[in-house]
N, C-alpha and C positions, 0 to 999 in steps of 0.2 A: 426039735429045737433048731433054730436057724443059726448057722455059724457065719459070723461076719468075716469078710476078707481081712487078712492080716493088716493091710494098710489102713483099715477103718478103725482099728482099736489102738494103734501105736501113734501117739502124737508126735509132732516134729521134735518136741523136747525129749521124748523117749528115744527117738532115733538118734539124736545127738549123744545121749547118754550111752546107748549101746555102742556107738562108734568110738567114744572115748575109752570105754572098757576094752574094746577089741584092740585099739592101739596100745593100751597099757599091757595087754597080754602079749602082743607081738613084740613090744619093746623089751619086756622082761624075759621073754622066752619061757614064761611059765615057771621060772626059777626064782624064789624069793631072795632078795638081797639082805644079808644079815645086818641088823642094826648095830650101830656103835654103842657098846654098853657104857653106862656111867662109870667113871673111875674114881671120882672124888666125893664119895658119900661119907658116911661115918667112918672114923678111924677104926680099923679092926682091933679087937682086943689082943690078938696075937697073930702075927703074920706067919703062916706056915708054908714050908716048901711044898709045892704041889707038883702034879704031873708035867711032863715035858712033851708036847706034841707040836707039830708044825702049825703055822698060822695060814689057813687057807688050803686049797686043794693041791698046791704044788710046794715042794721044798726048794726054796730059792736061795741056795748056797752057791757061791762062786769062789773057786780057789783064788787066793790073794794074788798070785803071780800071773793070773790070766784075767783079772778084773779090769774093766775099762769103763766103768759107770760113773755116776755122779760123784762118788766118794773116792775117785782115783787119787786125789791129793792126800786124802786121809790114809788110804792104804799104804802110801809111802812110809808111814810110821809103823807098819805092821811088825817090824823087828822087835818092838817092845812087848808084843803079846807072846805068852808062854803057855806050854802044856805043863800041868802040875800033877805029878804022880800018876800020869796016864789017864786021869779021870776028871780033871777040872781045868779051867782056863784062868789065867791071871794076866796082869799088865804091870810092867815096870813103870812106876810113876815118879814124878818129880816131888821132892820133899826137901825142905830146908835142912833137915837133919841128915839127909842123904837118901838116894833113890832106894825104894823098896818095891817088892811085888805085892800088889793088892789083888785079893781074890775073895771068894765067899767064905764066911765063917763055918758053914756046914761042910766045907771040903777038907778041913784040917782041924787039928787040936793045938792048943798052945804048947809050945815046946817040941812039936813034931819037927822032923828033918826030912821034908819031901824032896824028891828029885824035881828039878826045874829044867825044862828043855826049851831052848830058843831055836827058832828056824826049822821047826818040824813042819814041812810044807811039801806040796806037790811041785815038781820042777823047782827045787830050792835054789835061791840066789846066793847061798853060802853054806858053810858046813854047820851041822848041828852043834850046839854048845850045850852040854849037860853039866849041870852043877847042882849043889845042894844048898839049902838055906835053912834058917831057923825061924819058926813061927814065933814072933815076938809079941803079937797081939791077936786075939781071937774073940769073937762074940757072935751071938745069934740074933740079937736085937740091939743095934743094927747087925745084919748078917754080913760080917766082913772079917778079914784076917790080913795081917801084914807079915811078909816073909823077908827077912834080911839075908841076902845071898852071900855065900862064901866067896864066890868069884863074880865080880861085876863086869859084864861084857861091855864092849865098845858100842853101846846102843843108846840112842837118845830117849830119855824117859818122857812119858806123856803127862802134861799138866792136868790137874783137877780143875773143875770149873763149876760155876753156878749158872752158866748161860745155856738156855735151851735153844732148839731150832726145830723147824717144822718137820724135817727129816732127820732120822737118827740111823746109826749103823753099829753093828757089833761084829768085831773080829774075834773068832772063837775056834775052839777045837771040839766040835760036836762028836760025842762018843769016842773021844781021844784020837780022832782022825786028823789028817793034815789040815792046816789052818785055812779057814774060809771066812768070807764076809757075807753078811745079810743086811738088808736095809728095811726100814719101815717108817711108820708115822708116829710122831710124838702125840700121845693121847692125853697127857696131863701130868701134873706134879703136885702132890699133896700128901699129907699124913706121913711125911718123911720118905715117900716113895716116888719114883718116876715110872710112868706107864707108857707102853708103846704097843702099837698094833701092826699086823701084817709084817712082823719081823720074826723070822724063824729062829728057833733055838731047839736044842735037844739035850738029853743027858750029856754031860761033859762040857756044856756051855756055861755052867755055873761059874761065877767069878769073873766072867769076861766084862770088859769095860763097855758101858753104853756111851757112845761117842757122838758129840754134836757135829754140826756141819764143819766146824773148824778143826775137828779131830781132837778136841779136848774131852776129858772123861767126866761125864755128867753124873754117872751112877755105876753101880755094880749089879750085873744081872744075877738074880737069885731065884726067881720063880717063873714058871711057865703055865699060863692059864689060857693060852690060845687053843682053838679047836680047828679041826680040818674043814669045818663049814664056814670058817672065817670069823666066827664070834669069839669074843673074849680078848684079853690083852695079856701081854707079858709084863713083868715088872722087876724092879730092882731098887735097892736103897740108894738115896742120893749121896753124892760126894760130900755135900755140906753136912749131912747127918753123920757120916762116917768121921769127918774131921772133928765134929763136936764131941764124938765119943772117944776119940783116940788121944792117948797121951803122947804119941810120937808125932803125929801130924799137927800142923799149926794153921791158924786162920789165914796166914800169909801164903799158905800153899794153895789157896783157892784163887784162881784167876777170876777177876770180877768182884772180889770181896770189897 
């Protein structure tokens, strides 16, 4: 059999195709880029709390008192973020009936008296304030709870909002550690939930406020579905859904209503 030279069997179109493929391999480094998953499909029959792992290959937490990023003005409100019982996060929120701490319902039970710690931070800018409070409302659908504090500190509460933004942030106490901030992308809002990607959370981040670019609380973080390969999204219940379910909170407590 006579073998033809390589150039005689590859057409100019074929050479162009090979070149395109080679450029694609070089550009991607041979490492597939995770696709953004759809987040607004059919409403789940029951939203369950799932595992908590970091979003992507790195754990992008920054201690609040050393943060200098895009959300620097938002971090100025970090005094309102608290550690609850050493195992969850909460936020002191504005309410017409009086400020209360908002957290996840799976963190506490109605009538509980959890310890609430303000200013648990690396390089703290003030002294820790430890107080107790009473859980006056609690549910799992939506997954939220309200804690009325015994002692109300001199802290500015954070307003609830309907407004989304392209970038979101969560100030949190992952694994009960000192307060940190993580940032990520808004992925969608539907079925009473808000979804966000590339925004790291861990156990202990439950109940933290999902903050928009203005620093208003759009939702409460409750579920971690991100993976270390970058696939998946984290999610929480929207502030609007929580207000609708609450007897304590009112429609007028929502900015943008």
